[in-house]
C-alpha positions in Angstrom: 29.2 -235.9 -94.0 26.9 -238.8 -94.4 27.7 -241.9 -95.9 25.7 -241.1 -99.0 27.3 -237.8 -99.4 30.8 -239.4 -99.2 29.8 -242.0 -101.7 28.6 -239.2 -104.0 31.7 -237.1 -103.5 33.8 -240.2 -104.5 31.6 -240.7 -107.7 32.5 -237.2 -108.5 36.2 -237.5 -107.8 36.3 -240.6 -110.2 34.7 -238.5 -112.8 37.0 -235.7 -112.3 39.8 -238.1 -112.7 38.2 -239.5 -116.1 38.0 -235.9 -117.3 41.9 -235.7 -117.3 42.2 -238.1 -120.2 44.1 -237.2 -123.2 44.1 -239.1 -126.5 47.5 -240.9 -127.6 48.3 -243.0 -130.7 50.9 -245.9 -130.2 53.5 -245.3 -133.0 54.4 -248.9 -132.9 51.1 -250.2 -133.8 49.0 -247.2 -134.7 46.5 -248.0 -131.9 44.9 -245.0 -130.2 44.3 -245.0 -126.4 43.6 -242.6 -123.3 46.2 -241.6 -120.8 44.8 -240.0 -117.5 46.3 -237.7 -115.0 44.3 -238.8 -112.1 44.4 -237.2 -108.6 42.2 -239.5 -106.6 41.8 -242.9 -108.6 43.9 -245.3 -110.9 41.3 -244.7 -113.6 43.2 -247.1 -116.0 42.8 -250.0 -113.7 39.0 -249.2 -113.0 38.3 -249.2 -116.8 40.1 -252.6 -117.3 38.6 -254.1 -114.1 35.0 -253.3 -114.6 35.3 -253.5 -118.6 33.8 -249.8 -118.9 33.4 -248.1 -122.4 35.7 -245.0 -122.0 33.7 -243.2 -124.5 30.4 -243.4 -122.8 31.4 -242.9 -119.3 29.6 -240.1 -117.5 29.0 -238.9 -113.8 25.7 -241.0 -113.9 27.4 -244.1 -114.0 30.6 -243.3 -112.2 29.1 -244.7 -109.1 28.8 -248.2 -110.5 32.4 -249.3 -110.1 32.6 -247.6 -106.8 29.5 -249.4 -105.5 30.9 -252.9 -107.0 34.2 -252.3 -105.2 32.8 -251.2 -101.9 30.4 -254.0 -102.0 32.9 -256.6 -102.7 35.2 -255.3 -99.9 32.8 -254.6 -97.3 29.8 -256.7 -98.2 26.8 -256.4 -95.8 28.6 -253.6 -93.7 28.4 -251.4 -96.6 24.8 -252.2 -97.3 23.9 -251.6 -94.0 25.6 -248.2 -93.9 23.8 -247.0 -97.1 20.6 -247.9 -95.7 21.4 -245.9 -92.5 22.6 -243.1 -94.7 
């Protein structure tokens, strides 16, 4: 599996976890929110950390938080792997 194929797989896994969302209403204050039953990622933390709109999330933009995280962790090493892909 190439680095790009692995990256695409992780974006798909993130989107699969996102699709586990269920809507809930907080009985105390009446606010609605989503709960997730993820298998691969902490979806709640990703949406909070990257300030994503949960309503507009799609597979097309699932790679952005992964790219940001990988870039911050690995920096130039990751960019070099992407180029060699």
